[in-house]
SEFI-172981 format. One record per residue (C-alpha): residue number from 1; residue in one letter; x, y, z. Coordinates in steps of 0.1 Angstrom, whole numbers. Last residue first. Layout:
<i->NUM	aa->A	c1->X	c2->Y	c3->Z>
...
This chain:
<i->143	aa->N	c1->-97	c2->-596	c3->267>
<i->142	aa->R	c1->-82	c2->-562	c3->272>
<i->141	aa->Q	c1->-52	c2->-570	c3->250>
<i->140	aa->K	c1->-74	c2->-579	c3->221>
<i->139	aa->E	c1->-93	c2->-546	c3->224>
<i->138	aa->I	c1->-61	c2->-526	c3->223>
<i->137	aa->E	c1->-50	c2->-546	c3->193>
<i->136	aa->L	c1->-82	c2->-540	c3->174>
<i->135	aa->Q	c1->-80	c2->-503	c3->182>
<i->134	aa->Q	c1->-45	c2->-502	c3->168>
<i->133	aa->L	c1->-58	c2->-519	c3->137>
<i->132	aa->Y	c1->-85	c2->-492	c3->133>
<i->131	aa->S	c1->-60	c2->-464	c3->137>
<i->130	aa->Q	c1->-37	c2->-481	c3->111>
<i->129	aa->L	c1->-66	c2->-482	c3->87>
<i->128	aa->I	c1->-74	c2->-445	c3->90>
<i->127	aa->V	c1->-37	c2->-437	c3->86>
<i->126	aa->T	c1->-35	c2->-460	c3->55>
<i->125	aa->A	c1->-66	c2->-443	c3->40>
<i->124	aa->S	c1->-48	c2->-410	c3->45>
<i->123	aa->I	c1->-17	c2->-423	c3->28>
<i->122	aa->K	c1->-38	c2->-432	c3->-2>
<i->121	aa->D	c1->-56	c2->-398	c3->-2>
<i->120	aa->V	c1->-22	c2->-379	c3->1>
<i->119	aa->L	c1->-9	c2->-399	c3->-28>
<i->118	aa->A	c1->-38	c2->-390	c3->-49>
<i->117	aa->K	c1->-34	c2->-354	c3->-40>
<i->116	aa->N	c1->1	c2->-353	c3->-55>
<i->115	aa->Q	c1->14	c2->-320	c3->-42>
<i->114	aa->R	c1->38	c2->-338	c3->-18>
<i->113	aa->E	c1->56	c2->-353	c3->-49>
<i->112	aa->K	c1->63	c2->-318	c3->-63>
<i->111	aa->K	c1->76	c2->-306	c3->-29>
<i->110	aa->K	c1->101	c2->-335	c3->-26>
<i->109	aa->L	c1->93	c2->-365	c3->-5>
<i->108	aa->G	c1->117	c2->-369	c3->25>
<i->107	aa->G	c1->96	c2->-395	c3->43>
<i->106	aa->D	c1->91	c2->-371	c3->72>
<i->105	aa->L	c1->75	c2->-347	c3->48>
<i->104	aa->M	c1->53	c2->-373	c3->33>
<i->103	aa->T	c1->43	c2->-385	c3->68>
<i->102	aa->Q	c1->35	c2->-349	c3->77>
<i->101	aa->F	c1->12	c2->-347	c3->47>
<i->100	aa->A	c1->-5	c2->-379	c3->57>
<i->99	aa->I	c1->-9	c2->-367	c3->93>
<i->98	aa->K	c1->-25	c2->-335	c3->80>
<i->97	aa->S	c1->-48	c2->-355	c3->57>
<i->96	aa->T	c1->-57	c2->-378	c3->86>
<i->95	aa->F	c1->-64	c2->-349	c3->110>
<i->94	aa->R	c1->-100	c2->-359	c3->117>
<i->93	aa->E	c1->-107	c2->-393	c3->101>
<i->92	aa->D	c1->-129	c2->-408	c3->129>
<i->91	aa->I	c1->-134	c2->-444	c3->120>
<i->90	aa->R	c1->-166	c2->-460	c3->107>
<i->89	aa->V	c1->-169	c2->-498	c3->105>
<i->88	aa->I	c1->-186	c2->-518	c3->78>
<i->87	aa->P	c1->-190	c2->-555	c3->86>
<i->86	aa->I	c1->-189	c2->-577	c3->55>
<i->85	aa->T	c1->-220	c2->-601	c3->52>
<i->84	aa->P	c1->-242	c2->-575	c3->36>
<i->83	aa->F	c1->-218	c2->-566	c3->9>
<i->82	aa->A	c1->-238	c2->-549	c3->-19>
<i->81	aa->K	c1->-264	c2->-534	c3->4>
<i->80	aa->K	c1->-239	c2->-523	c3->31>
<i->79	aa->L	c1->-216	c2->-508	c3->4>
<i->78	aa->R	c1->-245	c2->-488	c3->-11>
<i->77	aa->N	c1->-253	c2->-475	c3->24>
<i->76	aa->V	c1->-217	c2->-464	c3->28>
<i->75	aa->F	c1->-218	c2->-446	c3->-5>
<i->74	aa->P	c1->-250	c2->-428	c3->3>
<i->73	aa->E	c1->-234	c2->-417	c3->37>
<i->72	aa->I	c1->-202	c2->-405	c3->22>
<i->71	aa->F	c1->-215	c2->-375	c3->2>
<i->70	aa->R	c1->-235	c2->-361	c3->31>
<i->69	aa->A	c1->-205	c2->-366	c3->54>
<i->68	aa->S	c1->-186	c2->-340	c3->34>
<i->67	aa->E	c1->-202	c2->-312	c3->54>
<i->66	aa->S	c1->-188	c2->-324	c3->86>
<i->65	aa->Q	c1->-206	c2->-346	c3->112>
<i->64	aa->T	c1->-205	c2->-333	c3->147>
<i->63	aa->N	c1->-176	c2->-341	c3->171>
<i->62	aa->D	c1->-170	c2->-305	c3->181>
<i->61	aa->M	c1->-137	c2->-305	c3->161>
<i->60	aa->R	c1->-157	c2->-314	c3->130>
<i->59	aa->K	c1->-161	c2->-350	c3->118>
<i->58	aa->P	c1->-154	c2->-370	c3->87>
<i->57	aa->D	c1->-159	c2->-407	c3->92>
<i->56	aa->G	c1->-133	c2->-427	c3->73>
<i->55	aa->V	c1->-146	c2->-460	c3->61>
<i->54	aa->V	c1->-133	c2->-494	c3->74>
<i->53	aa->I	c1->-144	c2->-525	c3->55>
<i->52	aa->T	c1->-141	c2->-558	c3->74>
<i->51	aa->E	c1->-132	c2->-594	c3->65>
<i->50	aa->V	c1->-120	c2->-590	c3->30>
<i->49	aa->Q	c1->-109	c2->-621	c3->12>
<i->48	aa->E	c1->-91	c2->-610	c3->-19>
<i->47	aa->I	c1->-99	c2->-615	c3->-56>
<i->46	aa->S	c1->-137	c2->-607	c3->-58>
<i->45	aa->I	c1->-133	c2->-582	c3->-29>
<i->44	aa->Y	c1->-108	c2->-562	c3->-50>
<i->43	aa->N	c1->-131	c2->-561	c3->-80>
<i->42	aa->Q	c1->-161	c2->-550	c3->-61>
<i->41	aa->I	c1->-141	c2->-523	c3->-43>
<i->40	aa->F	c1->-127	c2->-509	c3->-75>
<i->39	aa->D	c1->-162	c2->-510	c3->-91>
<i->38	aa->F	c1->-174	c2->-489	c3->-61>
<i->37	aa->A	c1->-146	c2->-464	c3->-63>
<i->36	aa->Q	c1->-146	c2->-458	c3->-101>
<i->35	aa->T	c1->-168	c2->-427	c3->-100>
<i->34	aa->V	c1->-148	c2->-413	c3->-71>
<i->33	aa->H	c1->-116	c2->-413	c3->-92>
<i->32	aa->V	c1->-91	c2->-439	c3->-79>
<i->31	aa->T	c1->-64	c2->-440	c3->-53>
<i->30	aa->D	c1->-45	c2->-473	c3->-46>
<i->29	aa->L	c1->-34	c2->-498	c3->-20>
<i->28	aa->G	c1->-16	c2->-481	c3->9>
<i->27	aa->Q	c1->-4	c2->-506	c3->35>
<i->26	aa->A	c1->-16	c2->-512	c3->71>
<i->25	aa->I	c1->3	c2->-539	c3->90>
<i->24	aa->I	c1->-9	c2->-561	c3->118>
<i->23	aa->K	c1->-42	c2->-575	c3->106>
<i->22	aa->D	c1->-30	c2->-611	c3->102>
<i->21	aa->P	c1->-41	c2->-611	c3->66>
<i->20	aa->D	c1->-21	c2->-580	c3->58>
<i->19	aa->S	c1->-41	c2->-548	c3->60>
<i->18	aa->V	c1->-54	c2->-527	c3->31>
<i->17	aa->A	c1->-54	c2->-491	c3->21>
<i->16	aa->F	c1->-77	c2->-472	c3->-3>
<i->15	aa->G	c1->-80	c2->-436	c3->-13>
<i->14	aa->V	c1->-110	c2->-422	c3->-30>
<i->13	aa->R	c1->-108	c2->-392	c3->-53>
<i->12	aa->K	c1->-131	c2->-363	c3->-62>
<i->11	aa->Q	c1->-156	c2->-359	c3->-35>
<i->10	aa->G	c1->-135	c2->-378	c3->-10>
<i->9	aa->Y	c1->-138	c2->-412	c3->6>
<i->8	aa->D	c1->-108	c2->-425	c3->25>
<i->7	aa->I	c1->-115	c2->-462	c3->25>
<i->6	aa->A	c1->-99	c2->-490	c3->45>
<i->5	aa->L	c1->-100	c2->-527	c3->35>
<i->4	aa->V	c1->-93	c2->-551	c3->63>
<i->3	aa->R	c1->-80	c2->-585	c3->52>
<i->2	aa->G	c1->-94	c2->-619	c3->58>
<i->1	aa->M	c1->-81	c2->-648	c3->78>
């Protein structure tokens, strides 16, 4: 059984989260500079079995692509070429940063810790992954 790797792709940093092999729990993995993201993924896939890659899909409230989508599309295309056997799924990432920030508040993090953008990106990737895992569970229950 492989893991699901989730990516919150930003213009400066990329947050990563990963599931357990049973695809039940989402866990923050790391945040890296955007220039190191592809190498990070290649390295991770070389040591862990990844069944699916989930990438946040930035949308506006009217469901159209946001401005940042133009940065993500080339990255997703590069992933598809490099890992043709691994499905790549896009998940709506609206509000993930707000949910991540609220999670930090609920977790009792101090103001200084909440200003850590890398932590926000990692938690956002975890939120994206948890959303995907919930979709999998719903589909499983329907069948």
